[in-house]
DOLUM-790711 format. One record per residue (C-alpha): residue in three letters; residue number from 1; x, y, z. Coordinates in nm, 2 decimals, padded with zeros to 4 digits. Example, Ala and Ser with C-alpha at 12.3 -4.5 7.8 and 13.67 -1.06 7.14 Angstrom:
<recs>
ALA,1,01.23,-00.45,00.78
SER,2,01.37,-00.11,00.71
</recs>
This chain:
<recs>
MET,1,01.64,-03.19,01.63
ARG,2,01.46,-03.49,01.49
THR,3,01.64,-03.69,01.22
ALA,4,01.33,-03.82,01.04
THR,5,01.05,-03.57,00.97
TYR,6,01.04,-03.20,01.01
ALA,7,00.69,-03.09,01.08
THR,8,00.60,-02.78,01.29
ARG,9,00.94,-02.76,01.46
ALA,10,01.18,-02.46,01.49
VAL,11,01.48,-02.37,01.69
CYS,12,01.32,-02.04,01.81
ALA,13,01.09,-01.98,02.10
ALA,14,00.98,-01.62,02.09
ALA,15,00.63,-01.65,02.23
VAL,16,00.72,-01.49,02.57
ALA,17,00.92,-01.21,02.40
LEU,18,00.63,-01.12,02.18
ALA,19,00.34,-01.17,02.42
GLY,20,00.31,-00.80,02.48
THR,21,00.22,-00.72,02.12
ALA,22,-00.05,-00.46,02.12
CYS,23,-00.37,-00.51,01.93
GLY,24,-00.68,-00.31,01.86
GLY,25,-01.04,-00.38,01.96
GLY,26,-01.21,-00.71,01.89
GLY,27,-01.48,-00.60,01.65
THR,28,-01.58,-00.82,01.36
GLY,29,-01.50,-00.55,01.10
ASP,30,-01.60,-00.51,00.74
SER,31,-01.44,-00.80,00.54
GLY,32,-01.47,-00.60,00.22
ALA,33,-01.31,-00.27,00.35
VAL,34,-00.97,-00.16,00.24
LEU,35,-00.70,-00.01,00.47
SER,36,-00.42,00.22,00.38
SER,37,-00.06,00.18,00.50
SER,38,00.27,00.37,00.47
TRP,39,00.52,00.21,00.23
GLY,40,00.83,00.28,00.03
ASP,41,00.91,00.19,-00.33
PRO,42,01.12,-00.13,-00.35
PRO,43,01.45,-00.06,-00.53
ASN,44,01.43,-00.39,-00.72
PRO,45,01.16,-00.59,-00.91
LEU,46,00.94,-00.80,-00.68
GLU,47,01.09,-01.13,-00.78
PRO,48,01.12,-01.35,-00.47
ALA,49,01.49,-01.42,-00.52
ASN,50,01.57,-01.06,-00.60
THR,51,01.41,-00.89,-00.30
ASN,52,01.63,-00.85,00.00
GLU,53,01.48,-00.54,00.17
VAL,54,01.19,-00.47,00.39
GLN,55,00.95,-00.28,00.16
GLY,56,00.95,-00.54,-00.12
GLY,57,00.95,-00.81,00.14
LYS,58,00.62,-00.68,00.28
VAL,59,00.45,-00.73,-00.06
LEU,60,00.60,-01.08,-00.11
ASP,61,00.47,-01.18,00.23
MET,62,00.12,-01.08,00.11
ILE,63,00.12,-01.24,-00.23
PHE,64,00.32,-01.56,-00.17
ARG,65,00.32,-01.86,00.05
GLY,66,00.61,-02.11,00.07
LEU,67,00.68,-02.45,00.21
LYS,68,00.71,-02.29,00.56
ARG,69,00.56,-01.98,00.72
TYR,70,00.69,-01.81,01.03
HIS,71,00.42,-01.78,01.29
PRO,72,00.32,-01.41,01.32
GLU,73,00.36,-01.41,01.70
THR,74,00.60,-01.69,01.80
GLY,75,00.82,-01.69,01.49
GLU,76,00.81,-02.07,01.47
ALA,77,00.86,-02.22,01.13
GLU,78,00.53,-02.40,01.06
ASP,79,00.43,-02.61,00.76
MET,80,00.24,-02.41,00.50
LEU,81,00.27,-02.58,00.16
ALA,82,00.49,-02.85,00.30
GLU,83,00.31,-03.17,00.37
ARG,84,00.63,-03.34,00.47
ILE,85,01.00,-03.26,00.48
GLU,86,01.20,-03.58,00.56
THR,87,01.57,-03.65,00.61
SER,88,01.78,-03.92,00.77
ASP,89,02.12,-03.75,00.74
SER,90,02.05,-03.37,00.75
ARG,91,02.19,-03.35,00.39
ASN,92,01.94,-03.53,00.17
PHE,93,01.58,-03.41,00.20
ARG,94,01.26,-03.55,00.06
ILE,95,00.98,-03.28,00.02
THR,96,00.61,-03.34,-00.04
VAL,97,00.40,-03.04,-00.14
LYS,98,00.04,-03.03,-00.02
ASP,99,-00.24,-03.09,-00.27
GLY,100,-00.51,-02.83,-00.34
TRP,101,-00.29,-02.52,-00.38
THR,102,-00.30,-02.30,-00.69
PHE,103,-00.17,-01.97,-00.80
SER,104,-00.42,-01.69,-00.83
ASN,105,-00.43,-01.74,-01.21
GLY,106,-00.56,-02.10,-01.15
GLU,107,-00.23,-02.28,-01.22
LYS,108,-00.16,-02.57,-00.98
VAL,109,00.13,-02.54,-00.74
THR,110,00.35,-02.84,-00.79
ALA,111,00.69,-02.96,-00.70
ARG,112,00.82,-02.81,-01.03
SER,113,00.69,-02.47,-00.92
PHE,114,00.95,-02.48,-00.64
VAL,115,01.23,-02.64,-00.83
ASP,116,01.20,-02.41,-01.13
ALA,117,01.19,-02.11,-00.90
TRP,118,01.50,-02.21,-00.70
ASN,119,01.70,-02.29,-01.02
TYR,120,01.61,-01.94,-01.15
GLY,121,01.71,-01.78,-00.83
ALA,122,02.04,-01.96,-00.81
SER,123,02.15,-01.89,-01.17
LEU,124,02.43,-01.63,-01.22
ARG,125,02.27,-01.54,-01.55
ASN,126,01.96,-01.40,-01.37
ASN,127,02.16,-01.19,-01.13
GLN,128,01.93,-01.24,-00.83
ARG,129,02.03,-01.07,-00.51
ASN,130,01.92,-01.36,-00.29
ALA,131,02.11,-01.62,-00.50
TYR,132,02.33,-01.71,-00.21
PHE,133,02.03,-01.86,-00.02
PHE,134,02.07,-02.16,-00.26
SER,135,02.44,-02.19,-00.21
TYR,136,02.39,-02.49,00.02
ILE,137,02.24,-02.70,-00.26
ASP,138,02.46,-02.93,-00.47
GLY,139,02.57,-02.77,-00.80
TYR,140,02.56,-02.41,-00.69
ASP,141,02.92,-02.37,-00.78
LYS,142,02.83,-02.46,-01.14
VAL,143,02.52,-02.24,-01.18
HIS,144,02.67,-01.95,-00.98
PRO,145,03.05,-01.97,-00.99
GLU,146,03.26,-01.71,-00.81
GLY,147,03.44,-01.64,-01.14
GLY,148,03.38,-01.70,-01.51
ARG,149,03.06,-01.82,-01.68
GLN,150,02.82,-02.07,-01.53
THR,151,02.86,-02.42,-01.67
ALA,152,02.52,-02.56,-01.57
ASP,153,02.16,-02.42,-01.59
THR,154,02.01,-02.61,-01.30
LEU,155,02.12,-02.72,-00.96
SER,156,02.23,-03.09,-00.96
GLY,157,02.09,-03.12,-00.60
LEU,158,01.73,-03.06,-00.71
LYS,159,01.53,-03.34,-00.86
VAL,160,01.15,-03.35,-00.93
THR,161,01.03,-03.70,-00.84
GLY,162,00.66,-03.66,-00.88
GLU,163,00.39,-03.40,-00.93
ARG,164,00.41,-03.31,-00.56
THR,165,00.75,-03.45,-00.46
PHE,166,01.11,-03.34,-00.50
THR,167,01.44,-03.41,-00.34
VAL,168,01.71,-03.17,-00.23
ARG,169,02.08,-03.27,-00.18
LEU,170,02.30,-03.02,00.01
ASN,171,02.67,-02.98,-00.03
GLN,172,02.71,-03.00,00.35
LYS,173,02.50,-03.11,00.64
PHE,174,02.26,-02.84,00.74
SER,175,02.02,-02.96,01.01
THR,176,01.81,-02.65,01.02
PHE,177,01.77,-02.62,00.64
PRO,178,01.39,-02.68,00.66
GLU,179,01.34,-02.39,00.89
THR,180,01.49,-02.15,00.63
LEU,181,01.23,-02.24,00.38
GLY,182,00.98,-01.97,00.50
TYR,183,01.21,-01.71,00.35
PRO,184,01.05,-01.55,00.04
ALA,185,01.35,-01.65,-00.18
PHE,186,01.22,-02.00,-00.16
ALA,187,00.86,-01.92,-00.28
PRO,188,00.72,-02.11,-00.58
LEU,189,00.66,-01.94,-00.91
PRO,190,00.40,-01.99,-01.18
ARG,191,00.48,-02.06,-01.55
LEU,192,00.38,-01.70,-01.64
PHE,193,00.70,-01.59,-01.46
PHE,194,00.91,-01.77,-01.71
ASP,195,00.69,-01.76,-02.02
ASP,196,00.61,-01.39,-02.01
HIS,197,00.85,-01.24,-01.76
GLY,198,00.77,-00.88,-01.85
ALA,199,00.40,-00.93,-01.79
TRP,200,00.46,-01.09,-01.46
LEU,201,00.69,-00.80,-01.34
LYS,202,00.42,-00.55,-01.43
LYS,203,00.16,-00.75,-01.23
PRO,204,00.31,-01.02,-01.01
VAL,205,00.11,-01.34,-00.97
GLY,206,00.15,-01.54,-00.66
ASN,207,-00.03,-01.79,-00.43
GLY,208,-00.09,-01.58,-00.12
PRO,209,-00.40,-01.42,00.03
TYR,210,-00.37,-01.10,-00.17
LEU,211,-00.36,-01.00,-00.54
VAL,212,-00.17,-00.71,-00.69
GLN,213,-00.44,-00.49,-00.85
ASN,214,-00.22,-00.21,-00.98
TYR,215,00.10,-00.03,-00.90
THR,216,00.22,00.33,-00.98
ARG,217,00.58,00.37,-00.87
GLY,218,00.62,00.67,-00.64
SER,219,00.26,00.67,-00.55
GLN,220,00.08,00.35,-00.45
MET,221,00.04,-00.02,-00.48
SER,222,-00.31,-00.15,-00.44
LEU,223,-00.36,-00.51,-00.33
ARG,224,-00.69,-00.68,-00.30
THR,225,-00.81,-01.00,-00.12
TRP,226,-00.80,-01.32,-00.33
ASP,227,-01.13,-01.49,-00.27
GLY,228,-00.99,-01.82,-00.40
TYR,229,-00.70,-01.84,-00.16
PRO,230,-00.69,-02.20,-00.01
GLY,231,-00.48,-02.13,00.30
HIS,232,-00.61,-02.11,00.66
ASP,233,-00.48,-01.75,00.70
LYS,234,-00.74,-01.58,00.47
ALA,235,-00.74,-01.20,00.48
ARG,236,-00.99,-01.04,00.72
ASN,237,-01.02,-00.72,00.51
GLY,238,-01.08,-00.64,00.15
GLY,239,-00.73,-00.53,00.07
VAL,240,-00.45,-00.29,00.14
ASP,241,-00.34,00.03,-00.04
LEU,242,00.03,00.07,00.02
LYS,243,00.10,00.45,-00.01
VAL,244,00.45,00.56,-00.09
TYR,245,00.62,00.80,00.15
THR,246,00.97,00.93,00.14
ASP,247,00.95,01.08,00.49
ASN,248,00.80,00.89,00.78
ASN,249,00.72,01.22,00.95
THR,250,00.48,01.30,00.67
ALA,251,00.32,00.96,00.71
TYR,252,00.28,01.02,01.08
THR,253,00.12,01.36,01.01
ASP,254,-00.12,01.19,00.76
LEU,255,-00.21,00.93,01.02
MET,256,-00.30,01.19,01.28
ALA,257,-00.50,01.38,01.02
GLY,258,-00.71,01.08,00.93
ASN,259,-00.56,01.04,00.58
LEU,260,-00.38,00.71,00.66
ASP,261,-00.47,00.40,00.86
LEU,262,-00.13,00.25,00.95
VAL,263,00.23,00.37,00.99
ASP,264,00.47,00.09,01.06
ASP,265,00.78,00.30,01.14
ILE,266,00.73,00.57,01.40
PRO,267,00.98,00.85,01.34
ALA,268,01.23,00.93,01.62
ALA,269,01.11,01.29,01.64
GLN,270,00.76,01.17,01.73
LEU,271,00.85,00.91,02.00
LYS,272,00.80,01.17,02.27
ASN,273,00.45,01.23,02.16
VAL,274,00.33,00.90,02.02
GLU,275,00.18,00.75,02.34
THR,276,-00.02,01.06,02.41
ASP,277,-00.13,01.08,02.04
LEU,278,-00.23,00.72,02.00
GLY,279,-00.26,00.55,02.34
ASP,280,-00.31,00.18,02.29
ARG,281,-00.30,00.22,01.91
TYR,282,00.08,00.26,01.94
ILE,283,00.27,-00.07,01.90
ASN,284,00.63,-00.11,02.04
THR,285,00.73,-00.47,02.03
PRO,286,01.06,-00.67,02.00
ALA,287,01.18,-00.76,01.66
GLY,288,01.46,-00.97,01.52
ILE,289,01.69,-00.68,01.45
ILE,290,02.03,-00.58,01.60
GLN,291,02.24,-00.28,01.53
THR,292,02.62,-00.31,01.55
LEU,293,02.95,-00.14,01.47
ALA,294,03.15,-00.34,01.22
PHE,295,03.52,-00.31,01.15
PRO,296,03.73,-00.32,00.83
PHE,297,03.95,-00.62,00.90
TYR,298,04.10,-00.58,00.55
ASP,299,04.27,-00.27,00.69
ARG,300,04.58,-00.37,00.88
ASN,301,04.53,-00.09,01.13
TRP,302,04.22,-00.26,01.26
SER,303,04.33,-00.62,01.25
LYS,304,04.69,-00.61,01.38
GLU,305,04.79,-00.76,01.71
GLY,306,04.64,-00.58,02.01
MET,307,04.35,-00.44,01.82
ASP,308,04.11,-00.68,01.99
LYS,309,04.17,-00.48,02.31
VAL,310,04.11,-00.15,02.13
ARG,311,03.78,-00.28,01.99
THR,312,03.67,-00.41,02.33
GLY,313,03.78,-00.07,02.48
LEU,314,03.56,00.11,02.24
SER,315,03.27,-00.12,02.33
LYS,316,03.31,-00.04,02.70
ALA,317,03.33,00.34,02.62
ILE,318,02.97,00.34,02.48
ASP,319,02.70,00.42,02.73
ARG,320,02.42,00.21,02.57
ASP,321,02.17,00.28,02.85
GLN,322,02.18,00.65,02.82
ILE,323,02.18,00.66,02.43
THR,324,01.88,00.42,02.40
GLU,325,01.68,00.61,02.67
THR,326,01.75,00.97,02.54
ILE,327,01.74,00.91,02.17
PHE,328,01.52,00.60,02.11
ARG,329,01.28,00.63,02.41
GLY,330,01.22,00.26,02.47
THR,331,01.23,00.15,02.10
ARG,332,01.58,00.01,02.15
THR,333,01.73,-00.21,02.42
PRO,334,02.11,-00.23,02.50
ALA,335,02.25,-00.54,02.33
THR,336,02.42,-00.80,02.54
ASP,337,02.49,-01.05,02.27
TRP,338,02.50,-01.07,01.89
THR,339,02.16,-01.22,01.82
SER,340,01.81,-01.11,01.93
PRO,341,01.58,-01.17,02.23
VAL,342,01.30,-01.28,01.99
LEU,343,01.49,-01.61,01.95
GLY,344,01.43,-01.70,02.31
GLU,345,01.69,-01.90,02.51
ASP,346,01.60,-02.22,02.35
GLY,347,01.66,-02.06,02.01
GLY,348,02.01,-01.93,02.10
TYR,349,01.96,-01.59,02.25
ARG,350,02.18,-01.56,02.56
GLU,351,02.13,-01.25,02.77
GLY,352,02.46,-01.12,02.90
LEU,353,02.69,-01.33,02.67
CYS,354,02.89,-01.02,02.59
GLY,355,02.96,-00.98,02.96
ASP,356,03.18,-00.70,03.08
ALA,357,03.28,-00.61,02.72
CYS,358,02.94,-00.45,02.67
ARG,359,02.92,-00.28,03.00
TYR,360,02.99,00.10,03.02
ASP,361,03.32,00.15,03.21
PRO,362,03.51,00.46,03.09
GLY,363,03.81,00.39,03.30
GLU,364,03.86,00.04,03.18
ALA,365,03.78,00.15,02.82
LYS,366,04.07,00.40,02.83
ARG,367,04.31,00.14,02.98
LEU,368,04.23,-00.12,02.72
ILE,369,04.26,00.12,02.42
GLU,370,04.60,00.24,02.55
GLU,371,04.71,-00.12,02.62
GLY,372,04.61,-00.22,02.27
GLY,373,04.82,00.04,02.11
GLY,374,04.57,00.33,02.09
LEU,375,04.33,00.44,01.82
PRO,376,04.47,00.40,01.46
GLY,377,04.60,00.75,01.37
GLY,378,04.47,00.88,01.70
GLN,379,04.11,00.90,01.59
VAL,380,03.82,00.67,01.51
LYS,381,03.57,00.77,01.23
ILE,382,03.23,00.60,01.24
THR,383,03.08,00.59,00.89
TYR,384,02.71,00.60,00.83
ASN,385,02.46,00.69,00.56
ALA,386,02.30,01.03,00.63
ASP,387,01.99,01.01,00.42
THR,388,01.76,00.80,00.63
GLY,389,01.68,00.74,01.00
SER,390,01.84,00.90,01.30
HIS,391,02.19,00.77,01.24
LYS,392,02.36,01.11,01.29
GLN,393,02.19,01.14,01.63
TRP,394,02.32,00.81,01.77
VAL,395,02.66,00.83,01.60
ASP,396,02.72,01.17,01.76
ALA,397,02.60,01.03,02.09
VAL,398,02.83,00.73,02.06
CYS,399,03.13,00.96,01.98
ASN,400,03.05,01.19,02.27
SER,401,03.05,00.88,02.50
VAL,402,03.39,00.77,02.36
ASN,403,03.53,01.11,02.37
ASN,404,03.43,01.16,02.74
ALA,405,03.58,00.82,02.83
LEU,406,03.91,00.90,02.66
GLY,407,03.92,01.27,02.77
ASP,408,03.97,01.38,02.40
ASP,409,03.70,01.57,02.21
ARG,410,03.84,01.46,01.88
ALA,411,03.90,01.09,01.95
CYS,412,03.58,00.99,01.78
VAL,413,03.40,01.17,01.49
GLY,414,03.11,01.08,01.26
ASN,415,03.18,01.02,00.90
PRO,416,02.85,01.07,00.70
VAL,417,02.80,00.94,00.35
GLY,418,02.53,01.11,00.15
THR,419,02.31,00.82,00.04
PHE,420,02.26,00.46,00.14
ALA,421,02.36,00.35,-00.21
ASP,422,02.70,00.53,-00.18
PHE,423,02.74,00.39,00.17
ARG,424,02.69,00.04,00.05
ASN,425,02.91,00.09,-00.25
GLN,426,03.20,00.20,-00.02
ILE,427,03.14,-00.11,00.20
THR,428,03.14,-00.34,-00.10
ASP,429,03.45,-00.17,-00.24
ARG,430,03.62,-00.21,00.10
LYS,431,03.69,00.15,00.15
MET,432,03.57,00.19,00.51
PRO,433,03.83,00.40,00.71
GLY,434,03.72,00.26,01.04
PRO,435,03.41,00.13,01.22
PHE,436,03.09,00.16,01.02
ARG,437,02.72,00.13,01.09
ALA,438,02.59,-00.22,01.05
GLY,439,02.25,-00.38,01.13
TRP,440,02.09,-00.71,01.07
GLN,441,01.72,-00.79,01.03
MET,442,01.69,-01.17,01.05
ASP,443,01.59,-01.35,00.73
TYR,444,01.46,-01.64,00.93
PRO,445,01.44,-01.69,01.31
LEU,446,01.75,-01.90,01.37
ILE,447,02.07,-01.82,01.56
GLN,448,02.26,-01.95,01.25
ASN,449,02.12,-01.65,01.06
PHE,450,02.26,-01.40,01.30
LEU,451,02.61,-01.56,01.29
GLN,452,02.70,-01.74,00.97
PRO,453,02.62,-01.48,00.70
LEU,454,02.79,-01.20,00.90
TYR,455,03.10,-01.36,01.05
TYR,456,03.18,-01.68,00.88
THR,457,03.48,-01.67,00.65
ASP,458,03.36,-01.53,00.32
GLY,459,03.01,-01.51,00.45
SER,460,02.75,-01.35,00.22
SER,461,02.72,-01.04,00.44
ASN,462,03.06,-01.05,00.61
ASP,463,03.13,-00.69,00.51
GLY,464,03.43,-00.65,00.74
THR,465,03.59,-00.97,00.62
TRP,466,03.66,-01.10,00.97
SER,467,03.78,-01.46,00.98
ASP,468,03.85,-01.71,01.25
PRO,469,03.90,-02.08,01.20
LYS,470,03.76,-02.16,01.55
PHE,471,03.44,-01.97,01.48
ASP,472,03.40,-02.14,01.14
ASP,473,03.46,-02.49,01.30
PHE,474,03.19,-02.43,01.56
VAL,475,02.94,-02.32,01.29
ASP,476,03.02,-02.62,01.07
ARG,477,02.97,-02.85,01.36
ALA,478,02.65,-02.68,01.46
ASN,479,02.50,-02.71,01.11
ALA,480,02.58,-03.08,01.10
GLU,481,02.43,-03.14,01.44
THR,482,02.08,-03.30,01.43
ASP,483,02.00,-03.24,01.80
THR,484,01.85,-02.89,01.85
GLY,485,02.00,-02.83,02.19
LYS,486,02.35,-02.94,02.09
ALA,487,02.33,-02.73,01.77
VAL,488,02.24,-02.42,01.97
GLY,489,02.52,-02.49,02.22
LEU,490,02.77,-02.51,01.94
PHE,491,02.65,-02.18,01.79
ARG,492,02.68,-02.02,02.13
GLN,493,03.04,-02.14,02.14
ALA,494,03.10,-01.98,01.80
GLU,495,02.94,-01.66,01.95
GLU,496,03.19,-01.67,02.24
VAL,497,03.48,-01.67,01.98
LEU,498,03.31,-01.36,01.83
ARG,499,03.30,-01.20,02.17
ASP,500,03.65,-01.28,02.27
ASN,501,03.77,-01.11,01.95
MET,502,03.51,-00.83,01.95
ALA,503,03.47,-00.88,01.58
ALA,504,03.18,-00.64,01.59
ILE,505,03.04,-00.42,01.87
PRO,506,02.68,-00.50,01.96
LEU,507,02.49,-00.17,02.02
TRP,508,02.12,-00.24,02.07
TYR,509,01.83,-00.45,01.98
GLN,510,01.57,-00.27,01.77
ASN,511,01.19,-00.29,01.83
GLY,512,00.93,-00.28,01.57
SER,513,00.70,00.03,01.61
ALA,514,00.37,00.12,01.45
GLY,515,00.06,00.34,01.50
TYR,516,-00.28,00.29,01.35
SER,517,-00.62,00.47,01.32
GLU,518,-00.94,00.41,01.51
ARG,519,-01.08,00.23,01.20
LEU,520,-00.85,-00.07,01.25
SER,521,-00.84,-00.35,01.50
GLY,522,-00.63,-00.67,01.53
VAL,523,-00.31,-00.49,01.43
LYS,524,00.02,-00.65,01.52
LEU,525,00.38,-00.67,01.40
ASN,526,00.54,-01.01,01.34
PRO,527,00.89,-01.09,01.47
PHE,528,01.04,-00.92,01.15
SER,529,00.86,-00.59,01.25
VAL,530,00.62,-00.62,00.95
PRO,531,00.25,-00.57,00.99
VAL,532,00.04,-00.89,00.97
TYR,533,-00.19,-00.74,00.71
GLU,534,-00.42,-01.04,00.67
GLN,535,-00.53,-01.03,01.03
ILE,536,-00.62,-00.66,01.04
LYS,537,-00.99,-00.58,01.06
VAL,538,-01.14,-00.25,00.92
GLY,539,-01.44,-00.08,01.08
</recs>
């Protein structure tokens, strides 16, 4: 990676993986026509630093533009509002914001628009769910301490140096920091956000290609094209009505009945019919999502000596090929590493890195589990939330596979938890009795994002509390490395430590899926499995 100026460079190369994305016809469309799309109410207010789930993220991607933007097909981190991001040491960065950008209320986007937004997001007082994204910046320990009250209101590592310039000092070297700046948490905010926060929450104001026209929770959010948008990616339609559905089967039924234009999550029950129903209007394309089984390493039963063999044995007892074929019908691919194919080899994906540990071998699975001391208590319980998705189906299938390998019908059982909220609370409270469903949708397309948050000691999403000094050392060295190839190589060495300990069992890579009406053309999903709304044509 270059040490001077970061322009349109990223450590991901996903063009090949995404080349098969399906699109509609090539008509010109009606630039003023509005399309309808399935959606779910965001659980949190649409503040950029407070939104960490897909439904809210869809809206933020429509109403905001940041310093970087991830290319909708290749995933590369390209300059958007960043004119220049410069560094000589991968720790101190000088950022210049492009001229000519405004928020939709006419306010100019300046360096302070970013600095104020980042300070707000980092502050413990504001309780933003994405605060940890600012933890690399100097002074984070003062504005967001692990315990007690904050002793500073702003990050000492942020300095406004001109109307369009500011500097960032990190608390450690982080060579790929510029590539993270396309994540919505780093979006700029107008003064209205701070001066009349209540009004902003009712009707968010951003600087993206769409405006929020109105929102009725539980029903619909209407977005309309902003005619004054200065970016090169102007919307090709008149707007999007995001219709709230609590059941994606109902959304699919509405699509087939002509009452909806776009469904971006094909229900598992319809996968057997979707190609017949929609033909080339069905999209099934790779996304930066991986599903795994995590372990409670805070429980001595799962972290004591020999349990690495038990965890590896469980991995080898899972017939990934059969499960993905029979349940997911081509929308999942057996995982052979802990990242995602959308990164490409240059970006860190390494097909087969898991090796024999991820290959179905019931005889070897039984031997390893016995050699490691057997299943704790003689049984493994896989915990999952029962309120969404097809989790029960695949958990039952995984347990059947394990039971067959071990010759014991009760060796593995599912442990459903009623709601996702209760499931997350049990994880946060460290009450998991054994392996539990885990998944990761990338925040930004870097190998670092698949490894550090999940497996680094005290990582922000390290729910199983796994820790290994060798892994941490490789990650630290990779972050400090300014050469892209060398950094990726170090991250891969960290991933090998993960593999050798089987800190989590990789299950499958998840595709993005969608279906759309004959009214639409130019429909595609980005590497995050989100529709690229501004490129859709209607009519």
